N, CA, C and O atoms as a GROMACS GRO file, in nm:
protein
  508
    1ARG      N    1  -2.796  -4.097  -2.446
    1ARG     CA    2  -2.906  -4.033  -2.374
    1ARG      C    3  -2.948  -3.910  -2.438
    1ARG      O    4  -2.862  -3.830  -2.472
    2ALA      N    5  -3.075  -3.884  -2.459
    2ALA     CA    6  -3.113  -3.768  -2.522
    2ALA      C    7  -3.120  -3.655  -2.421
    2ALA      O    8  -3.170  -3.670  -2.309
    3GLY      N    9  -3.070  -3.544  -2.462
    3GLY     CA   10  -3.067  -3.419  -2.378
    3GLY      C   11  -2.945  -3.414  -2.280
    3GLY      O   12  -2.920  -3.310  -2.220
    4LYS      N   13  -2.878  -3.515  -2.266
    4LYS     CA   14  -2.738  -3.518  -2.187
    4LYS      C   15  -2.632  -3.474  -2.280
    4LYS      O   16  -2.622  -3.509  -2.398
    5ARG      N   17  -2.551  -3.393  -2.214
    5ARG     CA   18  -2.423  -3.350  -2.290
    5ARG      C   19  -2.308  -3.433  -2.258
    5ARG      O   20  -2.289  -3.462  -2.140
    6SER      N   21  -2.232  -3.474  -2.345
    6SER     CA   22  -2.108  -3.549  -2.314
    6SER      C   23  -2.003  -3.459  -2.256
    6SER      O   24  -2.006  -3.337  -2.268
    7ARG      N   25  -1.912  -3.524  -2.196
    7ARG     CA   26  -1.804  -3.445  -2.135
    7ARG      C   27  -1.725  -3.375  -2.243
    7ARG      O   28  -1.669  -3.268  -2.216
    8GLU      N   29  -1.717  -3.428  -2.362
    8GLU     CA   30  -1.636  -3.346  -2.466
    8GLU      C   31  -1.713  -3.222  -2.506
    8GLU      O   32  -1.651  -3.124  -2.548
    9ASP      N   33  -1.854  -3.220  -2.496
    9ASP     CA   34  -1.930  -3.104  -2.530
    9ASP      C   35  -1.906  -2.988  -2.437
    9ASP      O   36  -1.919  -2.874  -2.482
   10VAL      N   37  -1.872  -3.005  -2.308
   10VAL     CA   38  -1.859  -2.904  -2.212
   10VAL      C   39  -1.711  -2.858  -2.199
   10VAL      O   40  -1.622  -2.939  -2.177
   11PRO      N   41  -1.690  -2.732  -2.214
   11PRO     CA   42  -1.551  -2.685  -2.215
   11PRO      C   43  -1.504  -2.697  -2.064
   11PRO      O   44  -1.582  -2.680  -1.969
   12GLU      N   45  -1.374  -2.728  -2.051
   12GLU     CA   46  -1.318  -2.727  -1.921
   12GLU      C   47  -1.319  -2.587  -1.865
   12GLU      O   48  -1.348  -2.571  -1.746
   13PHE      N   49  -1.291  -2.492  -1.937
   13PHE     CA   50  -1.289  -2.355  -1.891
   13PHE      C   51  -1.315  -2.260  -2.001
   13PHE      O   52  -1.276  -2.293  -2.113
   14GLU      N   53  -1.377  -2.146  -1.987
   14GLU     CA   54  -1.406  -2.054  -2.078
   14GLU      C   55  -1.347  -1.910  -2.026
   14GLU      O   56  -1.382  -1.871  -1.915
   15CYS      N   57  -1.264  -1.837  -2.100
   15CYS     CA   58  -1.222  -1.708  -2.056
   15CYS      C   59  -1.351  -1.625  -2.030
   15CYS      O   60  -1.443  -1.620  -2.111
   16PRO      N   61  -1.351  -1.558  -1.909
   16PRO     CA   62  -1.469  -1.478  -1.875
   16PRO      C   63  -1.467  -1.346  -1.960
   16PRO      O   64  -1.571  -1.282  -1.969
   17VAL      N   65  -1.357  -1.305  -2.019
   17VAL     CA   66  -1.351  -1.179  -2.082
   17VAL      C   67  -1.384  -1.196  -2.233
   17VAL      O   68  -1.468  -1.126  -2.288
   18TRP      N   69  -1.313  -1.294  -2.299
   18TRP     CA   70  -1.330  -1.307  -2.440
   18TRP      C   71  -1.413  -1.431  -2.479
   18TRP      O   72  -1.448  -1.444  -2.596
   19GLY      N   73  -1.445  -1.517  -2.389
   19GLY     CA   74  -1.530  -1.634  -2.419
   19GLY      C   75  -1.453  -1.750  -2.496
   19GLY      O   76  -1.512  -1.845  -2.549
   20ILE      N   77  -1.322  -1.732  -2.496
   20ILE     CA   78  -1.244  -1.841  -2.561
   20ILE      C   79  -1.246  -1.965  -2.478
   20ILE      O   80  -1.230  -1.957  -2.357
   21ARG      N   81  -1.265  -2.082  -2.540
   21ARG     CA   82  -1.273  -2.203  -2.466
   21ARG      C   83  -1.136  -2.264  -2.464
   21ARG      O   84  -1.071  -2.277  -2.568
   22CYS      N   85  -1.090  -2.303  -2.342
   22CYS     CA   86  -0.964  -2.364  -2.320
   22CYS      C   87  -0.967  -2.495  -2.377
   22CYS      O   88  -1.060  -2.572  -2.351
   23GLY      N   89  -0.868  -2.531  -2.457
   23GLY     CA   90  -0.860  -2.654  -2.519
   23GLY      C   91  -0.912  -2.661  -2.665
   23GLY      O   92  -0.892  -2.761  -2.735
   24ASP      N   93  -0.979  -2.553  -2.708
   24ASP     CA   94  -1.020  -2.549  -2.850
   24ASP      C   95  -0.898  -2.518  -2.936
   24ASP      O   96  -0.805  -2.451  -2.892
   25ALA      N   97  -0.902  -2.567  -3.059
   25ALA     CA   98  -0.791  -2.532  -3.148
   25ALA      C   99  -0.772  -2.384  -3.169
   25ALA      O  100  -0.870  -2.315  -3.196
   26GLY      N  101  -0.657  -2.332  -3.160
   26GLY     CA  102  -0.618  -2.194  -3.166
   26GLY      C  103  -0.657  -2.115  -3.050
   26GLY      O  104  -0.654  -1.992  -3.058
   27ALA      N  105  -0.693  -2.176  -2.940
   27ALA     CA  106  -0.736  -2.098  -2.818
   27ALA      C  107  -0.614  -2.038  -2.757
   27ALA      O  108  -0.632  -1.932  -2.696
   28GLY      N  109  -0.501  -2.083  -2.761
   28GLY     CA  110  -0.385  -2.034  -2.709
   28GLY      C  111  -0.373  -2.064  -2.556
   28GLY      O  112  -0.433  -2.156  -2.500
   29GLU      N  113  -0.292  -1.982  -2.497
   29GLU     CA  114  -0.260  -2.017  -2.351
   29GLU      C  115  -0.355  -1.933  -2.261
   29GLU      O  116  -0.410  -1.829  -2.297
   30PHE      N  117  -0.366  -1.991  -2.140
   30PHE     CA  118  -0.440  -1.926  -2.033
   30PHE      C  119  -0.354  -1.893  -1.922
   30PHE      O  120  -0.259  -1.968  -1.900
   31VAL      N  121  -0.374  -1.783  -1.841
   31VAL     CA  122  -0.294  -1.747  -1.733
   31VAL      C  123  -0.380  -1.716  -1.610
   31VAL      O  124  -0.488  -1.659  -1.621
   32ALA      N  125  -0.328  -1.756  -1.494
   32ALA     CA  126  -0.388  -1.717  -1.363
   32ALA      C  127  -0.314  -1.592  -1.322
   32ALA      O  128  -0.191  -1.584  -1.326
   33ILE      N  129  -0.393  -1.496  -1.284
   33ILE     CA  130  -0.348  -1.366  -1.244
   33ILE      C  131  -0.322  -1.368  -1.088
   33ILE      O  132  -0.411  -1.402  -1.009
   34ARG      N  133  -0.198  -1.330  -1.048
   34ARG     CA  134  -0.182  -1.320  -0.907
   34ARG      C  135  -0.189  -1.181  -0.865
   34ARG      O  136  -0.125  -1.103  -0.936
   35PRO      N  137  -0.256  -1.130  -0.759
   35PRO     CA  138  -0.293  -1.208  -0.653
   35PRO      C  139  -0.445  -1.252  -0.645
   35PRO      O  140  -0.486  -1.317  -0.548
   36CYS      N  141  -0.521  -1.218  -0.740
   36CYS     CA  142  -0.659  -1.246  -0.737
   36CYS      C  143  -0.701  -1.387  -0.770
   36CYS      O  144  -0.802  -1.438  -0.723
   37GLY      N  145  -0.614  -1.450  -0.858
   37GLY     CA  146  -0.650  -1.580  -0.898
   37GLY      C  147  -0.732  -1.604  -1.017
   37GLY      O  148  -0.756  -1.720  -1.051
   38HIS      N  149  -0.776  -1.511  -1.079
   38HIS     CA  150  -0.872  -1.522  -1.192
   38HIS      C  151  -0.785  -1.579  -1.302
   38HIS      O  152  -0.667  -1.547  -1.318
   39VAL      N  153  -0.853  -1.668  -1.380
   39VAL     CA  154  -0.788  -1.734  -1.498
   39VAL      C  155  -0.853  -1.674  -1.615
   39VAL      O  156  -0.976  -1.669  -1.623
   40VAL      N  157  -0.773  -1.626  -1.711
   40VAL     CA  158  -0.821  -1.559  -1.834
   40VAL      C  159  -0.724  -1.607  -1.953
   40VAL      O  160  -0.616  -1.663  -1.936
   41SER      N  161  -0.779  -1.578  -2.070
   41SER     CA  162  -0.697  -1.611  -2.186
   41SER      C  163  -0.569  -1.514  -2.189
   41SER      O  164  -0.568  -1.406  -2.131
   42ASP      N  165  -0.474  -1.559  -2.253
   42ASP     CA  166  -0.351  -1.466  -2.257
   42ASP      C  167  -0.384  -1.353  -2.337
   42ASP      O  168  -0.316  -1.252  -2.320
   43ARG      N  169  -0.488  -1.353  -2.432
   43ARG     CA  170  -0.529  -1.242  -2.506
   43ARG      C  171  -0.581  -1.130  -2.405
   43ARG      O  172  -0.540  -1.014  -2.413
   44ALA      N  173  -0.672  -1.170  -2.309
   44ALA     CA  174  -0.733  -1.082  -2.219
   44ALA      C  175  -0.618  -1.017  -2.131
   44ALA      O  176  -0.624  -0.898  -2.098
   45ARG      N  177  -0.515  -1.096  -2.095
   45ARG     CA  178  -0.397  -1.040  -2.014
   45ARG      C  179  -0.328  -0.937  -2.099
   45ARG      O  180  -0.296  -0.828  -2.049
   46ARG      N  181  -0.302  -0.966  -2.225
   46ARG     CA  182  -0.223  -0.868  -2.303
   46ARG      C  183  -0.308  -0.744  -2.321
   46ARG      O  184  -0.257  -0.632  -2.313
   47ASP      N  185  -0.442  -0.761  -2.347
   47ASP     CA  186  -0.522  -0.637  -2.358
   47ASP      C  187  -0.519  -0.554  -2.223
   47ASP      O  188  -0.519  -0.431  -2.224
   48ALA      N  189  -0.517  -0.622  -2.117
   48ALA     CA  190  -0.511  -0.542  -1.972
   48ALA      C  191  -0.373  -0.472  -1.980
   48ALA      O  192  -0.365  -0.353  -1.950
   49GLU      N  193  -0.265  -0.542  -2.019
   49GLU     CA  194  -0.137  -0.475  -2.005
   49GLU      C  195  -0.126  -0.362  -2.101
   49GLU      O  196  -0.065  -0.259  -2.071
   50ALA      N  197  -0.190  -0.380  -2.225
   50ALA     CA  198  -0.177  -0.275  -2.325
   50ALA      C  199  -0.261  -0.152  -2.283
   50ALA      O  200  -0.224  -0.038  -2.313
   51THR      N  201  -0.374  -0.176  -2.211
   51THR     CA  202  -0.452  -0.062  -2.165
   51THR      C  203  -0.371   0.020  -2.054
   51THR      O  204  -0.378   0.143  -2.049
   52ALA      N  205  -0.298  -0.052  -1.971
   52ALA     CA  206  -0.215   0.015  -1.869
   52ALA      C  207  -0.110   0.089  -1.926
   52ALA      O  208  -0.085   0.202  -1.883
   53VAL      N  209  -0.039   0.032  -2.026
   53VAL     CA  210   0.074   0.106  -2.096
   53VAL      C  211   0.032   0.230  -2.173
   53VAL      O  212   0.098   0.334  -2.175
   54GLY      N  213  -0.087   0.211  -2.239
   54GLY     CA  214  -0.146   0.325  -2.316
   54GLY      C  215  -0.215   0.422  -2.245
   54GLY      O  216  -0.246   0.527  -2.302
   55ALA      N  217  -0.245   0.401  -2.117
   55ALA     CA  218  -0.318   0.500  -2.037
   55ALA      C  219  -0.234   0.612  -1.993
   55ALA      O  220  -0.117   0.594  -1.959
   56VAL      N  221  -0.291   0.731  -1.991
   56VAL     CA  222  -0.228   0.851  -1.933
   56VAL      C  223  -0.229   0.851  -1.789
   56VAL      O  224  -0.338   0.851  -1.731
   57PRO      N  225  -0.112   0.851  -1.721
   57PRO     CA  226  -0.130   0.860  -1.572
   57PRO      C  227  -0.200   0.974  -1.520
   57PRO      O  228  -0.171   1.089  -1.552
   58SER      N  229  -0.303   0.939  -1.431
   58SER     CA  230  -0.397   1.044  -1.385
   58SER      C  231  -0.353   1.106  -1.241
   58SER      O  232  -0.407   1.205  -1.190
   59GLY      N  233  -0.249   1.034  -1.187
   59GLY     CA  234  -0.215   1.081  -1.049
   59GLY      C  235  -0.294   1.003  -0.942
   59GLY      O  236  -0.253   0.996  -0.827
   60ASP      N  237  -0.402   0.948  -0.981
   60ASP     CA  238  -0.484   0.865  -0.893
   60ASP      C  239  -0.455   0.725  -0.919
   60ASP      O  240  -0.500   0.667  -1.018
   61ASP      N  241  -0.377   0.668  -0.828
   61ASP     CA  242  -0.334   0.526  -0.854
   61ASP      C  243  -0.442   0.425  -0.855
   61ASP      O  244  -0.426   0.319  -0.915
   62ASP      N  245  -0.558   0.455  -0.788
   62ASP     CA  246  -0.668   0.370  -0.780
   62ASP      C  247  -0.764   0.364  -0.899
   62ASP      O  248  -0.849   0.275  -0.912
   63ALA      N  249  -0.744   0.465  -0.985
   63ALA     CA  250  -0.837   0.472  -1.094
   63ALA      C  251  -0.792   0.374  -1.198
   63ALA      O  252  -0.673   0.346  -1.211
   64ARG      N  253  -0.893   0.316  -1.278
   64ARG     CA  254  -0.854   0.213  -1.373
   64ARG      C  255  -0.775   0.288  -1.482
   64ARG      O  256  -0.812   0.397  -1.525
   65GLY      N  257  -0.663   0.224  -1.524
   65GLY     CA  258  -0.588   0.279  -1.621
   65GLY      C  259  -0.477   0.376  -1.566
   65GLY      O  260  -0.382   0.405  -1.638
   66GLY      N  261  -0.488   0.424  -1.442
   66GLY     CA  262  -0.389   0.521  -1.393
   66GLY      C  263  -0.260   0.448  -1.362
   66GLY      O  264  -0.269   0.338  -1.306
   67GLY      N  265  -0.142   0.497  -1.392
   67GLY     CA  266  -0.022   0.443  -1.372
   67GLY      C  267   0.014   0.332  -1.476
   67GLY      O  268  -0.062   0.314  -1.572
   68ALA      N  269   0.122   0.262  -1.460
   68ALA     CA  270   0.162   0.163  -1.559
   68ALA      C  271   0.131   0.023  -1.507
   68ALA      O  272   0.165  -0.073  -1.575
   69SER      N  273   0.070   0.006  -1.393
   69SER     CA  274   0.038  -0.126  -1.340
   69SER      C  275  -0.098  -0.184  -1.405
   69SER      O  276  -0.203  -0.122  -1.389
   70PRO      N  277  -0.093  -0.290  -1.472
   70PRO     CA  278  -0.222  -0.339  -1.527
   70PRO      C  279  -0.321  -0.390  -1.432
   70PRO      O  280  -0.277  -0.432  -1.325
   71HIS      N  281  -0.450  -0.394  -1.454
   71HIS     CA  282  -0.558  -0.440  -1.368
   71HIS      C  283  -0.616  -0.570  -1.431
   71HIS      O  284  -0.617  -0.590  -1.553
   72CYS      N  285  -0.664  -0.656  -1.339
   72CYS     CA  286  -0.727  -0.780  -1.371
   72CYS      C  287  -0.856  -0.743  -1.446
   72CYS      O  288  -0.938  -0.669  -1.393
   73PRO      N  289  -0.875  -0.792  -1.564
   73PRO     CA  290  -0.993  -0.766  -1.645
   73PRO      C  291  -1.124  -0.814  -1.582
   73PRO      O  292  -1.232  -0.772  -1.624
   74VAL      N  293  -1.116  -0.903  -1.478
   74VAL     CA  294  -1.244  -0.956  -1.424
   74VAL      C  295  -1.274  -0.877  -1.289
   74VAL      O  296  -1.390  -0.842  -1.269
   75CYS      N  297  -1.183  -0.849  -1.204
   75CYS     CA  298  -1.209  -0.787  -1.084
   75CYS      C  299  -1.137  -0.652  -1.051
   75CYS      O  300  -1.144  -0.599  -0.940
   76ASP      N  301  -1.070  -0.602  -1.152
   76ASP     CA  302  -0.992  -0.480  -1.148
   76ASP      C  303  -0.892  -0.457  -1.044
   76ASP      O  304  -0.860  -0.343  -1.011
   77VAL      N  305  -0.836  -0.576  -0.985
   77VAL     CA  306  -0.721  -0.572  -0.892
   77VAL      C  307  -0.594  -0.550  -0.971
   77VAL      O  308  -0.580  -0.609  -1.078
   78ARG      N  309  -0.499  -0.467  -0.923
   78ARG     CA  310  -0.375  -0.446  -0.982
   78ARG      C  311  -0.299  -0.584  -0.977
   78ARG      O  312  -0.314  -0.667  -0.887
   79PHE      N  313  -0.214  -0.598  -1.085
   79PHE     CA  314  -0.138  -0.718  -1.085
   79PHE      C  315   0.013  -0.686  -1.144
   79PHE      O  316   0.030  -0.589  -1.219
   80ASP      N  317   0.103  -0.758  -1.112
   80ASP     CA  318   0.234  -0.733  -1.162
   80ASP      C  319   0.247  -0.824  -1.298
   80ASP      O  320   0.202  -0.939  -1.305
   81ARG      N  321   0.305  -0.765  -1.392
   81ARG     CA  322   0.316  -0.843  -1.522
   81ARG      C  323   0.384  -0.967  -1.500
   81ARG      O  324   0.346  -1.064  -1.566
   82ASP      N  325   0.484  -0.981  -1.414
   82ASP     CA  326   0.553  -1.108  -1.391
   82ASP      C  327   0.470  -1.203  -1.293
   82ASP      O  328   0.509  -1.317  -1.268
   83GLY      N  329   0.374  -1.158  -1.249
   83GLY     CA  330   0.284  -1.236  -1.144
   83GLY      C  331   0.181  -1.319  -1.216
   83GLY      O  332   0.091  -1.373  -1.151
   84CYS      N  333   0.189  -1.333  -1.343
   84CYS     CA  334   0.089  -1.425  -1.415
   84CYS      C  335   0.152  -1.565  -1.425
   84CYS      O  336   0.271  -1.582  -1.449
   85VAL      N  337   0.064  -1.664  -1.405
   85VAL     CA  338   0.110  -1.806  -1.410
   85VAL      C  339   0.040  -1.875  -1.531
   85VAL      O  340  -0.083  -1.890  -1.533
   86ARG      N  341   0.117  -1.915  -1.625
   86ARG     CA  342   0.060  -1.995  -1.732
   86ARG      C  343   0.006  -2.122  -1.687
   86ARG      O  344   0.079  -2.202  -1.628
   87VAL      N  345  -0.124  -2.150  -1.711
   87VAL     CA  346  -0.181  -2.275  -1.656
   87VAL      C  347  -0.196  -2.378  -1.768
   87VAL      O  348  -0.225  -2.493  -1.732
   88ASN      N  349  -0.180  -2.354  -1.897
   88ASN     CA  350  -0.183  -2.460  -1.997
   88ASN      C  351  -0.082  -2.432  -2.105
   88ASN      O  352  -0.113  -2.438  -2.224
   89SER      N  353   0.036  -2.402  -2.066
   89SER     CA  354   0.144  -2.368  -2.159
   89SER      C  355   0.178  -2.490  -2.251
   89SER      O  356   0.173  -2.605  -2.209
   90PHE      N  357   0.212  -2.458  -2.374
   90PHE     CA  358   0.251  -2.573  -2.465
   90PHE      C  359   0.402  -2.588  -2.465
   90PHE      O  360   0.456  -2.673  -2.535
   91ASP      N  361   0.471  -2.502  -2.386
   91ASP     CA  362   0.614  -2.509  -2.382
   91ASP      C  363   0.653  -2.573  -2.262
   91ASP      O  364   0.615  -2.530  -2.154
   92VAL      N  365   0.734  -2.683  -2.272
   92VAL     CA  366   0.781  -2.765  -2.154
   92VAL      C  367   0.867  -2.678  -2.046
   92VAL      O  368   0.858  -2.689  -1.924
   93SER      N  369   0.943  -2.600  -2.107
   93SER     CA  370   1.035  -2.512  -2.026
   93SER      C  371   0.956  -2.416  -1.933
   93SER      O  372   1.004  -2.379  -1.825
   94VAL      N  373   0.835  -2.376  -1.978
   94VAL     CA  374   0.758  -2.298  -1.898
   94VAL      C  375   0.713  -2.367  -1.768
   94VAL      O  376   0.713  -2.308  -1.660
   95GLY      N  377   0.678  -2.486  -1.784
   95GLY     CA  378   0.634  -2.572  -1.667
   95GLY      C  379   0.755  -2.595  -1.572
   95GLY      O  380   0.739  -2.599  -1.450
   96GLU      N  381   0.873  -2.610  -1.628
   96GLU     CA  382   0.992  -2.631  -1.535
   96GLU      C  383   1.021  -2.500  -1.463
   96GLU      O  384   1.051  -2.501  -1.344
   97ARG      N  385   1.012  -2.383  -1.537
   97ARG     CA  386   1.041  -2.257  -1.464
   97ARG      C  387   0.932  -2.232  -1.358
   97ARG      O  388   0.959  -2.187  -1.247
   98LEU      N  389   0.810  -2.264  -1.398
   98LEU     CA  390   0.708  -2.246  -1.300
   98LEU      C  391   0.724  -2.330  -1.169
   98LEU      O  392   0.705  -2.282  -1.057
   99ARG      N  393   0.761  -2.459  -1.191
   99ARG     CA  394   0.784  -2.541  -1.072
   99ARG      C  395   0.907  -2.491  -0.996
   99ARG      O  396   0.902  -2.494  -0.873
  100SER      N  397   1.016  -2.444  -1.056
  100SER     CA  398   1.124  -2.389  -0.981
  100SER      C  399   1.084  -2.258  -0.904
  100SER      O  400   1.134  -2.231  -0.795
  101SER      N  401   0.992  -2.181  -0.966
  101SER     CA  402   0.959  -2.053  -0.898
  101SER      C  403   0.866  -2.087  -0.786
  101SER      O  404   0.880  -2.023  -0.682
  102VAL      N  405   0.768  -2.184  -0.792
  102VAL     CA  406   0.686  -2.227  -0.681
  102VAL      C  407   0.767  -2.280  -0.569
  102VAL      O  408   0.746  -2.248  -0.452
  103ASP      N  409   0.861  -2.363  -0.608
  103ASP     CA  410   0.951  -2.424  -0.499
  103ASP      C  411   1.037  -2.317  -0.417
  103ASP      O  412   1.054  -2.325  -0.296
  104ALA      N  413   1.091  -2.216  -0.498
  104ALA     CA  414   1.160  -2.112  -0.441
  104ALA      C  415   1.059  -2.025  -0.350
  104ALA      O  416   1.095  -1.986  -0.238
  105ARG      N  417   0.941  -1.996  -0.398
  105ARG     CA  418   0.852  -1.925  -0.319
  105ARG      C  419   0.812  -1.989  -0.182
  105ARG      O  420   0.796  -1.923  -0.079
  106ARG      N  421   0.796  -2.122  -0.192
  106ARG     CA  422   0.755  -2.202  -0.073
  106ARG      C  423   0.882  -2.208   0.019
  106ARG      O  424   0.863  -2.198   0.140
  107ALA      N  425   1.001  -2.223  -0.026
  107ALA     CA  426   1.117  -2.233   0.051
  107ALA      C  427   1.132  -2.092   0.129
  107ALA      O  428   1.175  -2.087   0.244
  108ALA      N  429   1.094  -1.981   0.059
  108ALA     CA  430   1.116  -1.850   0.126
  108ALA      C  431   1.005  -1.833   0.231
  108ALA      O  432   1.028  -1.770   0.334
  109GLU      N  433   0.881  -1.889   0.206
  109GLU     CA  434   0.772  -1.893   0.305
  109GLU      C  435   0.810  -1.971   0.431
  109GLU      O  436   0.784  -1.927   0.543
  110ASP      N  437   0.874  -2.094   0.407
  110ASP     CA  438   0.915  -2.173   0.511
  110ASP      C  439   1.019  -2.111   0.596
  110ASP      O  440   1.017  -2.130   0.717
  111ASP      N  441   1.114  -2.035   0.536
  111ASP     CA  442   1.229  -1.965   0.602
  111ASP      C  443   1.156  -1.855   0.684
  111ASP      O  444   1.186  -1.842   0.803
  112ARG      N  445   1.065  -1.778   0.627
  112ARG     CA  446   1.010  -1.674   0.704
  112ARG      C  447   0.928  -1.727   0.831
  112ARG      O  448   0.936  -1.676   0.942
  113ARG      N  449   0.848  -1.840   0.798
  113ARG     CA  450   0.781  -1.908   0.913
  113ARG      C  451   0.878  -1.952   1.026
  113ARG      O  452   0.848  -1.932   1.143
  114THR      N  453   0.988  -2.009   0.993
  114THR     CA  454   1.090  -2.064   1.079
  114THR      C  455   1.145  -1.945   1.169
  114THR      O  456   1.156  -1.956   1.291
  115ARG      N  457   1.177  -1.832   1.100
  115ARG     CA  458   1.233  -1.721   1.174
  115ARG      C  459   1.136  -1.656   1.262
  115ARG      O  460   1.171  -1.607   1.369
  116ARG      N  461   1.012  -1.654   1.220
  116ARG     CA  462   0.899  -1.596   1.303
  116ARG      C  463   0.882  -1.685   1.436
  116ARG      O  464   0.872  -1.636   1.549
  117ARG      N  465   0.881  -1.810   1.409
  117ARG     CA  466   0.875  -1.901   1.534
  117ARG      C  467   0.989  -1.892   1.631
  117ARG      O  468   0.971  -1.896   1.753
  118ALA      N  469   1.110  -1.879   1.574
  118ALA     CA  470   1.235  -1.862   1.650
  118ALA      C  471   1.218  -1.730   1.736
  118ALA      O  472   1.242  -1.730   1.857
  119ARG      N  473   1.176  -1.618   1.669
  119ARG     CA  474   1.159  -1.496   1.736
  119ARG      C  475   1.057  -1.506   1.847
  119ARG      O  476   1.080  -1.459   1.959
  120LYS      N  477   0.940  -1.571   1.817
  120LYS     CA  478   0.842  -1.580   1.916
  120LYS      C  479   0.885  -1.666   2.038
  120LYS      O  480   0.847  -1.638   2.152
  121GLU      N  481   0.959  -1.766   2.012
  121GLU     CA  482   1.015  -1.849   2.124
  121GLU      C  483   1.110  -1.773   2.202
  121GLU      O  484   1.105  -1.783   2.325
  122ARG      N  485   1.196  -1.698   2.148
  122ARG     CA  486   1.290  -1.610   2.221
  122ARG      C  487   1.210  -1.506   2.312
  122ARG      O  488   1.240  -1.478   2.428
  123GLY      N  489   1.115  -1.460   2.247
  123GLY     CA  490   1.030  -1.357   2.321
  123GLY      C  491   0.951  -1.418   2.438
  123GLY      O  492   0.935  -1.353   2.541
  124ASP      N  493   0.901  -1.544   2.423
  124ASP     CA  494   0.829  -1.615   2.522
  124ASP      C  495   0.924  -1.649   2.640
  124ASP      O  496   0.882  -1.642   2.756
  125ARG      N  497   1.043  -1.684   2.614
  125ARG     CA  498   1.149  -1.718   2.714
  125ARG      C  499   1.189  -1.602   2.802
  125ARG      O  500   1.218  -1.617   2.921
  126SER      N  501   1.190  -1.481   2.735
  126SER     CA  502   1.242  -1.366   2.816
  126SER      C  503   1.129  -1.318   2.918
  126SER      O  504   1.162  -1.240   3.007
  127ARG      N  505   1.009  -1.359   2.908
  127ARG     CA  506   0.909  -1.317   3.006
  127ARG      C  507   0.919  -1.390   3.132
  127ARG      O  508   0.841  -1.366   3.224
   0.00000   0.00000   0.00000
């Protein structure tokens, strides 16, 4: 069909910072930044971390570049260096570690939820 783009012509995702297309040869890995959820190329994440490390602390923690905590290059929300999730890693062990960390986080959330329900039930019975 004339004028129609095939599925192969449209990138699945493109980094909003560098314009790197996910899946292109040499594109590298992409990461999801927690807590905001933006997905960027690993290059954009490294740039954000380098900016945070190279910045002079200003004493104002909310100012971009202040402190050692990097900011999301899309929305400027602070993120933890360990809080990035690789979404298209080429290393199988990364997927396994990610799955185990997600399972551990879910188990901890379930445990907190169970304790909260138990406290609420004890509080309701005492009335």
